[in-house]
C-alpha positions as CSV (number, residue, x, y, z in Angstrom):
1,M,0.0,0.1,-0.4
2,K,2.7,1.9,0.8
3,L,4.4,1.8,-2.9
4,W,1.0,2.8,-4.6
5,K,0.9,5.8,-2.5
6,S,4.3,6.3,-3.5
7,I,4.1,6.6,-6.7
8,F,0.5,8.4,-6.4
9,V,2.7,11.2,-4.7
10,F,5.9,11.4,-7.4
11,S,2.9,11.0,-10.2
12,F,1.0,14.4,-9.1
13,L,4.4,16.3,-8.3
14,F,5.8,15.0,-11.5
15,L,2.8,16.1,-13.4
16,S,1.8,19.3,-11.4
17,A,5.9,20.4,-12.5
18,C,5.0,19.7,-15.8
19,N,2.1,21.9,-15.9
20,N,4.3,24.8,-14.3
21,S,6.8,25.3,-16.6
22,T,6.7,27.2,-19.7
23,E,7.0,26.5,-23.5
24,T,10.5,28.4,-24.1
25,I,9.4,28.9,-28.1
26,A,5.5,28.5,-29.2
27,D,6.3,27.4,-32.7
28,L,3.4,28.2,-35.3
29,E,2.7,27.2,-38.7
30,Y,2.7,30.5,-40.8
31,E,-1.0,31.0,-40.9
32,E,-1.7,30.8,-37.2
33,F,1.5,33.0,-36.6
34,R,0.5,35.7,-38.8
35,D,-2.8,36.1,-37.3
36,K,-1.2,35.7,-33.4
37,V,1.4,38.5,-34.5
38,N,-1.8,40.6,-35.8
39,S,-3.7,40.3,-33.4
40,E,-5.0,43.3,-31.0
41,E,-5.0,41.0,-28.2
42,F,-1.3,39.7,-28.4
43,T,1.2,40.9,-26.5
44,G,4.8,39.4,-26.2
45,F,7.9,38.3,-28.0
46,A,7.9,37.0,-32.0
47,Y,9.9,35.7,-34.5
48,L,9.8,34.5,-38.4
49,L,12.5,32.9,-39.7
50,S,12.8,33.4,-43.7
51,D,16.9,33.5,-44.0
52,W,18.2,30.4,-45.4
53,E,21.3,31.1,-43.2
54,A,19.3,31.4,-40.1
55,E,17.9,27.3,-40.7
56,E,21.3,26.4,-42.2
57,E,23.6,27.5,-39.0
58,G,20.7,26.9,-36.3
59,Y,20.2,30.8,-35.3
60,I,16.9,29.0,-33.4
61,T,18.8,27.3,-31.1
62,V,20.9,29.8,-29.6
63,I,17.6,32.2,-29.4
64,E,16.0,29.3,-27.3
65,D,18.6,29.2,-25.1
66,V,18.2,32.7,-24.4
67,F,14.9,32.8,-23.9
68,D,14.8,29.9,-22.0
69,R,17.5,31.0,-19.4
70,E,15.3,34.5,-19.5
71,N,12.5,32.4,-18.6
72,E,10.3,33.9,-21.8
73,T,8.5,32.3,-24.5
74,L,9.5,33.4,-28.3
75,T,5.8,32.6,-30.7
76,F,8.4,31.9,-33.7
77,T,7.6,30.1,-37.0
78,N,10.3,28.9,-40.2
79,I,9.5,29.7,-43.3
80,Q,12.1,28.0,-44.4
81,T,10.4,25.0,-44.1
82,A,7.2,25.7,-45.0
83,D,5.7,24.1,-48.4
84,N,5.4,26.1,-51.6
85,E,1.7,27.2,-50.9
86,T,2.8,28.7,-46.9
87,Y,5.8,30.9,-48.6
88,E,3.1,31.9,-51.6
89,I,0.9,33.0,-49.0
90,M,3.8,35.0,-47.1
91,N,4.9,36.5,-50.0
92,K,1.0,38.5,-50.9
93,D,1.0,39.1,-46.9
94,T,4.3,41.3,-48.0
95,S,2.7,43.6,-50.4
96,N,-0.2,43.9,-47.7
97,P,0.9,46.9,-45.5
98,E,-2.0,46.2,-43.1
99,V,0.1,42.4,-41.8
100,Y,3.2,42.8,-39.8
101,L,5.9,39.9,-40.7
102,P,8.9,40.2,-38.1
103,S,11.0,38.9,-40.9
104,D,14.7,37.8,-39.6
105,R,13.9,40.0,-36.5
106,I,12.7,39.5,-32.6
107,T,9.8,41.7,-32.0
108,F,8.3,43.0,-28.7
109,V,4.8,43.5,-29.7
110,K,1.9,44.7,-26.7
111,D,-1.6,44.8,-27.3
112,G,-1.1,44.5,-31.0
113,R,1.4,47.4,-31.4
114,V,5.2,46.7,-32.4
115,L,7.2,48.2,-29.8
116,S,10.7,47.6,-30.4
117,E,12.8,44.7,-32.5
118,F,16.2,43.2,-32.6
119,D,18.0,42.1,-35.2
120,I,19.1,38.7,-35.6
121,N,21.9,37.7,-38.1
122,S,25.3,35.3,-37.5
123,Q,26.3,37.5,-34.5
124,I,23.9,36.2,-32.4
125,F,26.7,33.5,-31.8
126,S,29.1,36.1,-30.4
127,K,29.0,36.4,-26.3
128,E,28.0,40.2,-27.1
129,N,25.2,40.2,-29.3
130,N,24.0,37.3,-26.7
131,S,24.1,39.7,-24.0
132,E,22.5,42.2,-26.3
133,L,19.5,39.8,-27.0
134,R,19.2,38.8,-23.0
135,Q,19.2,42.5,-22.1
136,F,16.3,43.2,-24.9
137,I,14.3,40.8,-23.4
138,Q,14.8,41.7,-20.0
139,N,13.9,45.4,-21.1
140,H,10.2,44.0,-21.9
141,Q,9.4,41.6,-18.8
């Protein structure tokens, strides 16, 4: 009986801990990402990876590490891995001035308004740029 109680308590504690953890990267399909970031209710950080170098070099792993250390969530989509139809939809959206797409930059949006942007490039691997990204996140917490 004690064994069952111990298993139950351990399971409960484990599941509670899992539910309290924050998701560092909210990886969305393009259209869901676009709609969320352009919503008047959206507040948070957003990033649309559209540069092939960013995809090839794995910028997102460095970015995810920084967001994880800052205990923040990044709303994210990767157009480099999207199908042709999605890519065409995005191309049409880029010509619409009412659609904001944070292409190759991390953006902080509050209540649907862009407040600040942080450019993402190969310097993301440098300690200095990494610290600047941390400071950018901290400024908007």
